[in-house]
C-alpha positions in Angstrom: -50.2 -50.5 5.7 -48.9 -50.7 9.3 -49.0 -48.5 11.9 -45.1 -47.4 11.8 -45.2 -46.4 8.0 -48.8 -44.5 8.7 -46.7 -42.7 11.4 -43.7 -42.1 9.2 -46.2 -40.6 6.8 -47.8 -38.4 9.1 -44.6 -37.2 10.6 -43.8 -36.0 7.1 -46.8 -34.7 6.2 -46.8 -32.5 9.2 -43.1 -31.6 8.6 -44.3 -30.2 5.2 -47.7 -28.4 6.8 -45.5 -26.5 9.5 -43.5 -24.9 6.4 -45.7 -22.5 4.5 -45.8 -23.2 1.3 -45.0 -19.3 0.6 -42.0 -19.9 2.5 -38.8 -18.6 0.6 -34.7 -19.0 1.7 -32.4 -17.0 0.0 -28.9 -16.3 1.4 -26.8 -13.0 1.3 -23.1 -12.4 2.0 -21.5 -10.7 4.8 -19.8 -8.2 4.7 -20.2 -6.6 1.3 -16.5 -6.6 0.5 -14.9 -10.0 0.9 -10.8 -10.2 1.7 -8.5 -13.2 1.6 -7.5 -13.7 5.2 -10.4 -12.4 7.1 -14.0 -14.2 8.0 -17.1 -13.9 5.8 -20.8 -15.0 6.4 -23.4 -16.6 4.4 -26.5 -15.0 5.8 -29.5 -17.2 5.4 -33.1 -15.6 5.6 -36.9 -17.4 5.7 -39.3 -15.3 4.4 -42.6 -16.6 5.5 -42.4 -17.3 8.6 -41.4 -15.2 11.9 -39.3 -17.0 13.9 -37.4 -20.1 13.4 -38.6 -23.4 14.3 -35.2 -25.0 15.7 -36.9 -28.7 15.6 -36.5 -28.3 11.3 -33.6 -28.8 9.6 -31.0 -26.5 9.2 -28.1 -26.8 6.9 -25.3 -25.5 4.8 -23.5 -27.3 1.8 -20.7 -26.4 -0.3 -21.3 -27.9 -3.6 -22.1 -31.8 -2.9 -20.4 -31.4 0.5 -22.1 -30.9 3.5 -20.7 -28.5 5.6 -23.3 -27.7 8.6 -25.9 -29.6 10.1 -27.9 -28.0 12.6 -25.6 -26.2 14.1 -23.0 -28.8 14.0 -20.1 -28.3 11.5 -18.0 -30.5 9.9 -15.0 -28.1 10.5 -15.3 -26.5 13.8 -12.5 -24.2 13.1 -13.6 -23.2 9.6 -17.1 -22.8 10.0 -19.7 -22.1 12.9 -23.5 -21.5 12.6 -24.8 -18.8 14.5 -28.8 -18.5 14.9 -30.0 -14.5 14.6 -33.1 -13.3 16.1 -35.9 -14.0 13.7 -36.1 -15.3 10.7 -32.3 -15.9 9.9 -29.4 -18.1 10.7 -25.6 -17.7 9.2 -23.0 -19.6 8.5 -19.7 -17.8 9.3 -16.7 -18.7 7.0 -13.4 -17.8 9.0 -10.3 -17.0 7.5 -11.0 -16.6 3.8 -8.9 -18.6 1.3 -9.6 -18.6 -2.6 -10.8 -22.5 -2.1 -14.2 -20.4 -0.4 -15.1 -18.6 -3.2 -16.2 -19.0 -6.9 -18.2 -22.3 -5.9 -21.5 -23.2 -5.1 -23.5 -22.7 -1.4 -26.6 -23.8 -0.5 -28.7 -22.9 2.5 -31.7 -25.2 3.6 -34.8 -24.8 5.7 -37.0 -27.7 6.3 -37.3 -28.7 2.8 -36.7 -25.1 1.4 -33.4 -24.2 -0.3 -31.4 -22.0 -2.1 -28.3 -22.6 -3.9 -26.2 -20.0 -5.7 -22.6 -19.9 -6.9 -20.6 -17.0 -4.2 -18.5 -15.3 -7.5 -16.2 -12.6 -7.2 -16.8 -9.4 -9.0 -15.3 -5.9 -9.0 -17.9 -5.1 -6.6 -17.9 -7.7 -3.9 -14.1 -8.5 -3.6 -11.0 -6.9 -2.9 -7.3 -7.9 -3.2 -5.6 -5.0 -2.5 -2.2 -3.8 -3.2 0.9 -5.2 -0.8 2.6 -3.4 1.6 5.9 -3.3 -0.2 4.9 -2.1 -3.6 6.2 1.4 -4.7 5.9 3.7 -7.3 9.4 4.2 -9.4 9.9 7.9 -10.2 12.5 8.5 -13.0 13.3 11.9 -14.7 15.7 12.6 -18.1 16.8 16.2 -17.6 18.2 16.4 -20.8 14.7 15.4 -22.4 12.6 17.0 -19.7 10.8 13.5 -19.0 9.4 12.1 -16.5 8.3 8.2 -15.9 6.8 6.4 -13.0 6.4 2.7 -13.0 3.8 0.8 -11.0 4.1 -3.0 -10.9 1.3 -5.5 -8.9 2.1 -8.6 -9.0 -1.2 -9.7 -7.7 -4.5 -7.6 -7.3 -8.0 -7.7 -7.9 -10.0 -5.7 -9.3 -7.9 -4.0 -12.0 -6.8 -0.6 -10.5 -7.1 2.9 -11.6 -4.1 4.9 -10.5 -3.3 8.8 -10.4 -0.1 10.7 -9.7 -0.7 13.9 -8.3 2.2 16.7 -8.0 1.5 19.8 -6.3 -1.7 20.7 -8.5 -1.1 18.5 -11.3 -2.6 15.1 -11.7 -1.3 12.2 -14.1 -3.1 9.1 -14.9 -1.2 5.9 -15.3 -1.7 3.9 -18.4 -1.2 0.1 -18.4 1.6 -1.6 -20.3 0.8 -5.1 -19.5 -2.2 -6.8 -17.5 -2.0 -10.7 -17.3 -4.6 -13.0 -15.1 -4.2 -15.5 -12.5 -6.8 -17.5 -11.1 -8.9 -14.6 -9.3 -5.9 -12.1 -9.4 -4.2 -10.0 -11.9 -0.8 -8.8 -12.6 -0.7 -5.3 -13.7 2.3 -3.2 -14.5 1.3 0.8 -15.4 3.4 3.9 -16.4 2.8 7.4 -16.7 5.2 9.2 -19.1 4.9 13.0 -19.8 7.4 16.0 -20.4 6.7 17.5 -16.6 9.5 18.9 -15.2 10.2 17.3 -11.5 12.7 18.6 -9.3 13.2 16.6 -6.5 12.0 18.6 -3.7 8.5 18.3 -5.3 6.5 15.6 -3.5 5.0 12.6 -5.9 2.0 11.3 -4.4 0.5 8.2 -6.4 -3.5 7.0 -5.4 -4.9 3.7 -6.7 -8.5 3.0 -6.4 -9.9 -0.6 -6.2 -13.0 -0.9 -4.3 -11.1 1.5 -1.8 -8.1 4.1 -2.8 -4.7 3.4 -1.4 -1.9 5.5 -1.3 1.4 3.8 -2.8 4.8 5.0 -1.5 7.1 6.5 -4.3 10.8 6.2 -4.7 12.6 9.0 -6.8 15.4 7.1 -8.3 17.4 9.2 -11.0 16.4 13.0 -10.2 17.5 12.5 -6.8 20.3 10.8 -7.9 21.1 13.3 -10.3 21.0 16.1 -7.7 22.5 14.6 -4.9 25.4 13.8 -7.8 25.2 17.6 -8.4 25.3 18.9 -4.5 28.1 16.8 -3.8 30.1 18.0 -7.0 29.2 21.7 -5.7 29.9 21.0 -1.9 33.2 19.5 -3.4 33.8 22.8 -5.4 32.9 25.0 -2.5 35.0 23.1 0.1 38.1 23.4 -2.1 37.2 26.6 -2.8 37.3 27.7 0.9 40.3 25.7 1.7 41.9 27.7 -1.0 41.2 31.1 0.3 42.0 30.1 3.5 45.3 28.7 2.3 46.0 31.7 0.2 45.1 34.0 3.1 47.3 32.3 5.5 50.1 32.7 2.9 49.4 36.1 2.8 49.3 36.9 6.2 52.8 35.1 6.7 54.4 36.9 4.0 53.0 40.2 5.7 54.4 39.5 9.0 57.4 38.4 7.5 57.4 41.6 5.4 56.8 43.5 8.5 59.1 42.1 10.9 62.1 42.2 8.5 61.0 45.9 8.0 61.3 46.5 11.7 64.4 45.0 11.7 65.8 47.2 8.9 64.5 49.9 10.4 65.8 49.4 13.9 69.5 48.9 12.1 69.2 52.0 10.0 68.5 53.9 13.3 71.6 51.9 15.4 73.5 53.1 12.3 73.1 56.5 12.1 73.2 57.0 15.5 76.5 55.2 15.9 77.7 57.6 12.9 76.7 60.4 14.9 78.4 59.5 18.0 81.9 59.6 15.8 80.9 62.5 14.2 80.9 64.3 17.5 84.2 62.8 19.1 85.9 63.9 16.1 84.7 67.7 16.2 85.9 67.6 20.1 
């Protein structure tokens, strides 16, 4: 065996000895809840050492693809290695997408590795309701029914939704549920005999991992009440116009009658006065 071969073997043995045989490598994800479009980190902890030896290999792999080696990421816009104090280093993954999930990642320190799947569960991944989602509130006054429809085209995990009206609460039932990859498309409905009026506020709250308040839009009940108010306003306006018109006509008639009466009285007075004057002349 030549000198070169003995040097290589010695170097390899030195590296192996530099890492305690009791050393264990594990990795965990931060934060606890993953959101699409935000950043997450895989934190690698090397148990059995107090501080990392920077001369030893540190690397991250995704499946069979090497994505970061000793602080040099394959795609600097997507990945970054950050050395932490003590025995930890982490891989930061920017702008999380679906392709970053449900795949295997490997953390390696020297010859020690841990490989496991970054799977999504109802505890670690959340796709919240879209901001334009609304709960549609309908009523049937003739039957006294209340219906609230709520649809999510894309959500995770399956939501639990409740409607609150004053001191009452109402649960939604799932009408249809479809799984599309990592997400669900869900249609929910609440139906009851609650007699809702337009002035009452309906608050809808959905629980995924966190709670979200869903805006509501009242459809039938407000239209009915608005139509009724419009009809009542029209009737009231017509009634007022009629009263004003009748009052004006009566006032004119009274005025004309009064004026005519005064003219008649004046005429009669003048007529009597003339007669009296003629009688006096006759008597003289």
